[in-house]
C-alpha positions in Angstrom: 14.0 -12.9 -17.1 14.1 -10.3 -14.3 12.5 -7.5 -16.3 9.6 -9.7 -17.5 9.1 -10.9 -14.0 9.0 -7.4 -12.6 6.6 -6.3 -15.3 4.3 -9.3 -14.6 4.4 -8.5 -10.9 3.5 -4.8 -11.5 0.9 -5.8 -14.0 -0.7 -8.3 -11.6 -0.9 -5.6 -9.0 -2.5 -3.1 -11.4 -5.0 -5.7 -12.7 -6.0 -6.6 -9.1 -6.6 -2.9 -8.3 -8.5 -2.5 -11.6 -10.7 -5.5 -10.8 -11.4 -4.2 -7.3 -12.4 -0.8 -8.7 -14.8 -2.4 -11.2 -16.3 -4.5 -8.4 -16.8 -1.5 -6.2 -18.3 0.8 -8.9 -20.3 -1.6 -11.0 -21.3 -4.0 -8.2 -22.0 -1.1 -5.7 -20.1 -2.9 -3.0 -18.7 -1.0 -0.1 -15.0 -0.3 -0.6 -13.9 -1.9 2.7 -15.8 -5.1 1.9 -14.5 -5.4 -1.6 -10.8 -4.7 -0.8 -11.0 -7.1 2.2 -12.4 -9.8 -0.1 -9.9 -9.2 -2.8 -7.0 -9.3 -0.3 -8.2 -12.6 1.0 -8.6 -14.0 -2.5 -5.2 -12.8 -3.6 -3.5 -14.2 -0.5 -5.3 -17.5 -1.1 -4.1 -17.7 -4.7 -0.6 -16.9 -3.5 -0.7 -19.8 -1.1 -1.9 -22.1 -3.8 0.8 -21.0 -6.2 3.6 -21.4 -3.7 2.0 -24.4 -2.0 2.4 -22.5 1.3 6.2 -22.7 1.0 8.6 -19.8 0.9 10.5 -19.0 -2.3 14.2 -18.6 -1.4 16.8 -16.4 -3.0 19.5 -17.5 -5.4 21.9 -17.5 -2.4 20.1 -20.3 -0.5 18.1 -22.1 -3.3 20.8 -24.6 -4.0 19.2 -27.1 -6.4 15.6 -25.9 -6.1 13.9 -25.2 -9.4 12.3 -21.9 -8.4 14.3 -19.1 -6.7 14.6 -15.3 -6.6 17.3 -13.8 -8.9 20.1 -11.6 -7.6 18.7 -8.5 -9.4 15.4 -8.7 -7.4 17.3 -8.9 -4.1 19.3 -5.8 -5.2 16.0 -3.8 -5.5 15.3 -4.5 -1.8 18.8 -4.6 -0.3 21.2 -2.9 -2.8 22.4 0.7 -3.0 23.5 3.3 -5.5 26.4 5.5 -4.4 25.7 4.5 -0.8 22.0 5.4 -1.0 19.7 2.3 -0.5 17.6 1.5 -3.5 14.4 1.2 -1.5 14.9 4.8 -0.4 15.3 6.0 -4.0 12.2 4.2 -4.9 10.3 5.8 -2.1 11.5 9.3 -3.2 10.6 8.6 -6.8 7.1 7.3 -6.0 6.5 10.2 -3.6 7.4 12.8 -6.2 5.3 11.1 -8.9 2.3 10.7 -6.5 2.6 14.4 -5.5 2.6 15.5 -9.1 -0.4 13.3 -9.9 -2.5 14.5 -6.9 -1.6 18.2 -7.2 -0.9 18.9 -10.9 -3.2 16.7 -12.9 -6.9 16.4 -13.7 -7.0 12.9 -12.2 -5.6 14.2 -8.9 -8.2 16.9 -8.7 -10.9 14.4 -9.6 -9.8 12.1 -6.8 -10.1 14.8 -4.2 -13.4 15.9 -5.6 -14.9 12.4 -5.6 -13.5 11.7 -2.1 -14.9 15.0 -0.7 -18.4 15.0 -2.2 -19.4 12.5 -4.8 -22.6 14.3 -5.8 -20.9 17.6 -6.2 -18.2 15.9 -8.3 -20.9 14.4 -10.6 -22.6 17.7 -11.1 -19.2 19.2 -12.0 -18.9 16.6 -14.8 -16.4 14.3 -13.1 -16.8 10.6 -13.7 -17.1 8.8 -10.4 -16.6 5.4 -12.0 -13.5 6.3 -14.1 -11.9 8.1 -11.2 -12.5 5.3 -8.7 -11.2 2.6 -11.1 -8.1 4.7 -11.9 -7.4 5.3 -8.2 -7.6 1.6 -7.4 -5.5 0.6 -10.4 -2.8 2.9 -9.3 -3.1 1.5 -5.7 -2.7 -2.0 -7.1 0.4 -1.0 -9.1 2.0 0.6 -6.0 1.2 -2.5 -4.0 3.1 -4.4 -6.6 6.1 -2.1 -6.2 5.9 -2.6 -2.4 5.8 -6.3 -2.8 8.8 -6.4 -5.1 10.9 -4.2 -2.7 9.8 -6.2 0.3 10.7 -9.5 -1.4 14.2 -8.2 -2.1 14.5 -6.8 1.3 13.6 -10.1 3.0 15.7 -12.1 0.6 12.8 -14.5 0.3 9.1 -14.5 -0.6 6.1 -16.1 0.9 2.3 -15.6 0.6 1.9 -14.2 4.2 5.0 -11.9 4.5 3.0 -8.7 4.4 0.2 -9.8 6.7 -1.0 -6.9 8.8 0.5 -4.3 6.5 -2.9 -3.1 5.6 -3.6 -1.9 9.1 -0.2 -0.2 9.4 -1.0 1.6 6.1 -4.3 2.8 7.5 -2.6 4.1 10.6 0.1 5.8 8.6 -2.2 7.7 6.3 -4.5 8.8 9.2 -1.5 10.0 11.2 -0.4 11.8 8.1 -3.6 13.8 8.0 -5.8 11.9 5.6 -9.5 12.0 6.2 -10.9 8.5 6.3 -14.2 9.8 4.8 -12.3 11.3 1.8 -11.5 14.6 0.3 -8.6 15.6 2.5 -5.0 14.4 2.7 -1.8 14.2 0.8 1.1 11.9 -0.1 3.7 13.9 1.9 1.7 13.5 5.1 1.2 9.8 4.4 5.0 9.3 3.9 5.6 11.1 7.2 3.0 8.9 8.9 4.7 5.8 7.5 8.0 7.0 8.9 6.4 7.5 12.3 4.9 4.0 12.2 8.2 2.5 11.1 10.1 4.3 13.9 7.5 3.1 16.4 7.9 -0.5 15.2 11.7 -0.3 15.4 11.4 1.2 18.9 9.2 -1.6 20.1 11.6 -4.2 18.7 14.6 -2.5 20.4 12.6 -2.7 23.7 12.1 -6.4 23.1 8.3 -6.0 23.0 6.7 -9.2 21.7 5.1 -9.4 18.3 1.7 -10.1 20.0 1.9 -7.0 22.2 2.9 -5.0 19.1 -0.3 -6.0 17.4 -2.3 -4.7 20.4 -0.3 -1.4 20.4 -0.9 -1.0 16.7 -4.7 -1.5 17.1 -4.8 1.0 20.0 -2.9 3.5 17.9 -5.3 3.2 15.0 -8.3 3.6 17.3 -6.7 6.6 19.1 -5.7 8.4 15.9 -9.2 7.9 14.3 -10.9 9.1 17.5 -8.6 12.2 17.7 -9.2 12.9 14.0 -12.9 12.9 14.4 -12.8 15.0 17.6 -10.5 17.5 15.8 -12.9 17.8 12.8 -16.0 18.2 15.0 -14.2 20.9 16.9 -13.2 22.9 13.8 -16.7 22.4 12.3 -18.2 24.2 15.3 
């Protein structure tokens, strides 16, 4: 059943994010280390479940037992009145994220905890609850992205989003998010993602090899972070 499969995928993403949040807050493990370890674990489990083989769509599965249903492919490649479904999903998620960050108590708590954890604690904001909620939402959205990407590629494999984490970091930093927390917004992150996507398409059109593109991506991340820190020091003075 497609609906059950989608709910399980989203639930798995949310549970993974929740678990990561608990590990970080209760185990007092640095965010970067915990998320990197969880990513490696999840990717390893995906490889075990798929035995390292791609899961084809219903168009190419022929007599295989497991394959992707047509409805899932539509989520990544279909359209509604000429508008691509992934674009509609992006708009919906962006609006919902903007509302949460700017119009809810949770959003204000996320900014407060990111900006100054001690000040947030004094104000009565729960660091643990806020952190876990933020990571749970992150995991849920990762599930959404995985479903759309699977439909877009007309296939699924455990390594298909490898490197996306670095592109995500670059996108949010380009969009104005402070890596040390407390500053940023979803609109800027979406703009940063569009810039990264445009850059990737441009490199592909120029026939730049995938290996060189990785170098370019790394240099962009370094350059953006250095510029961001320089800008903040300048305004601080």
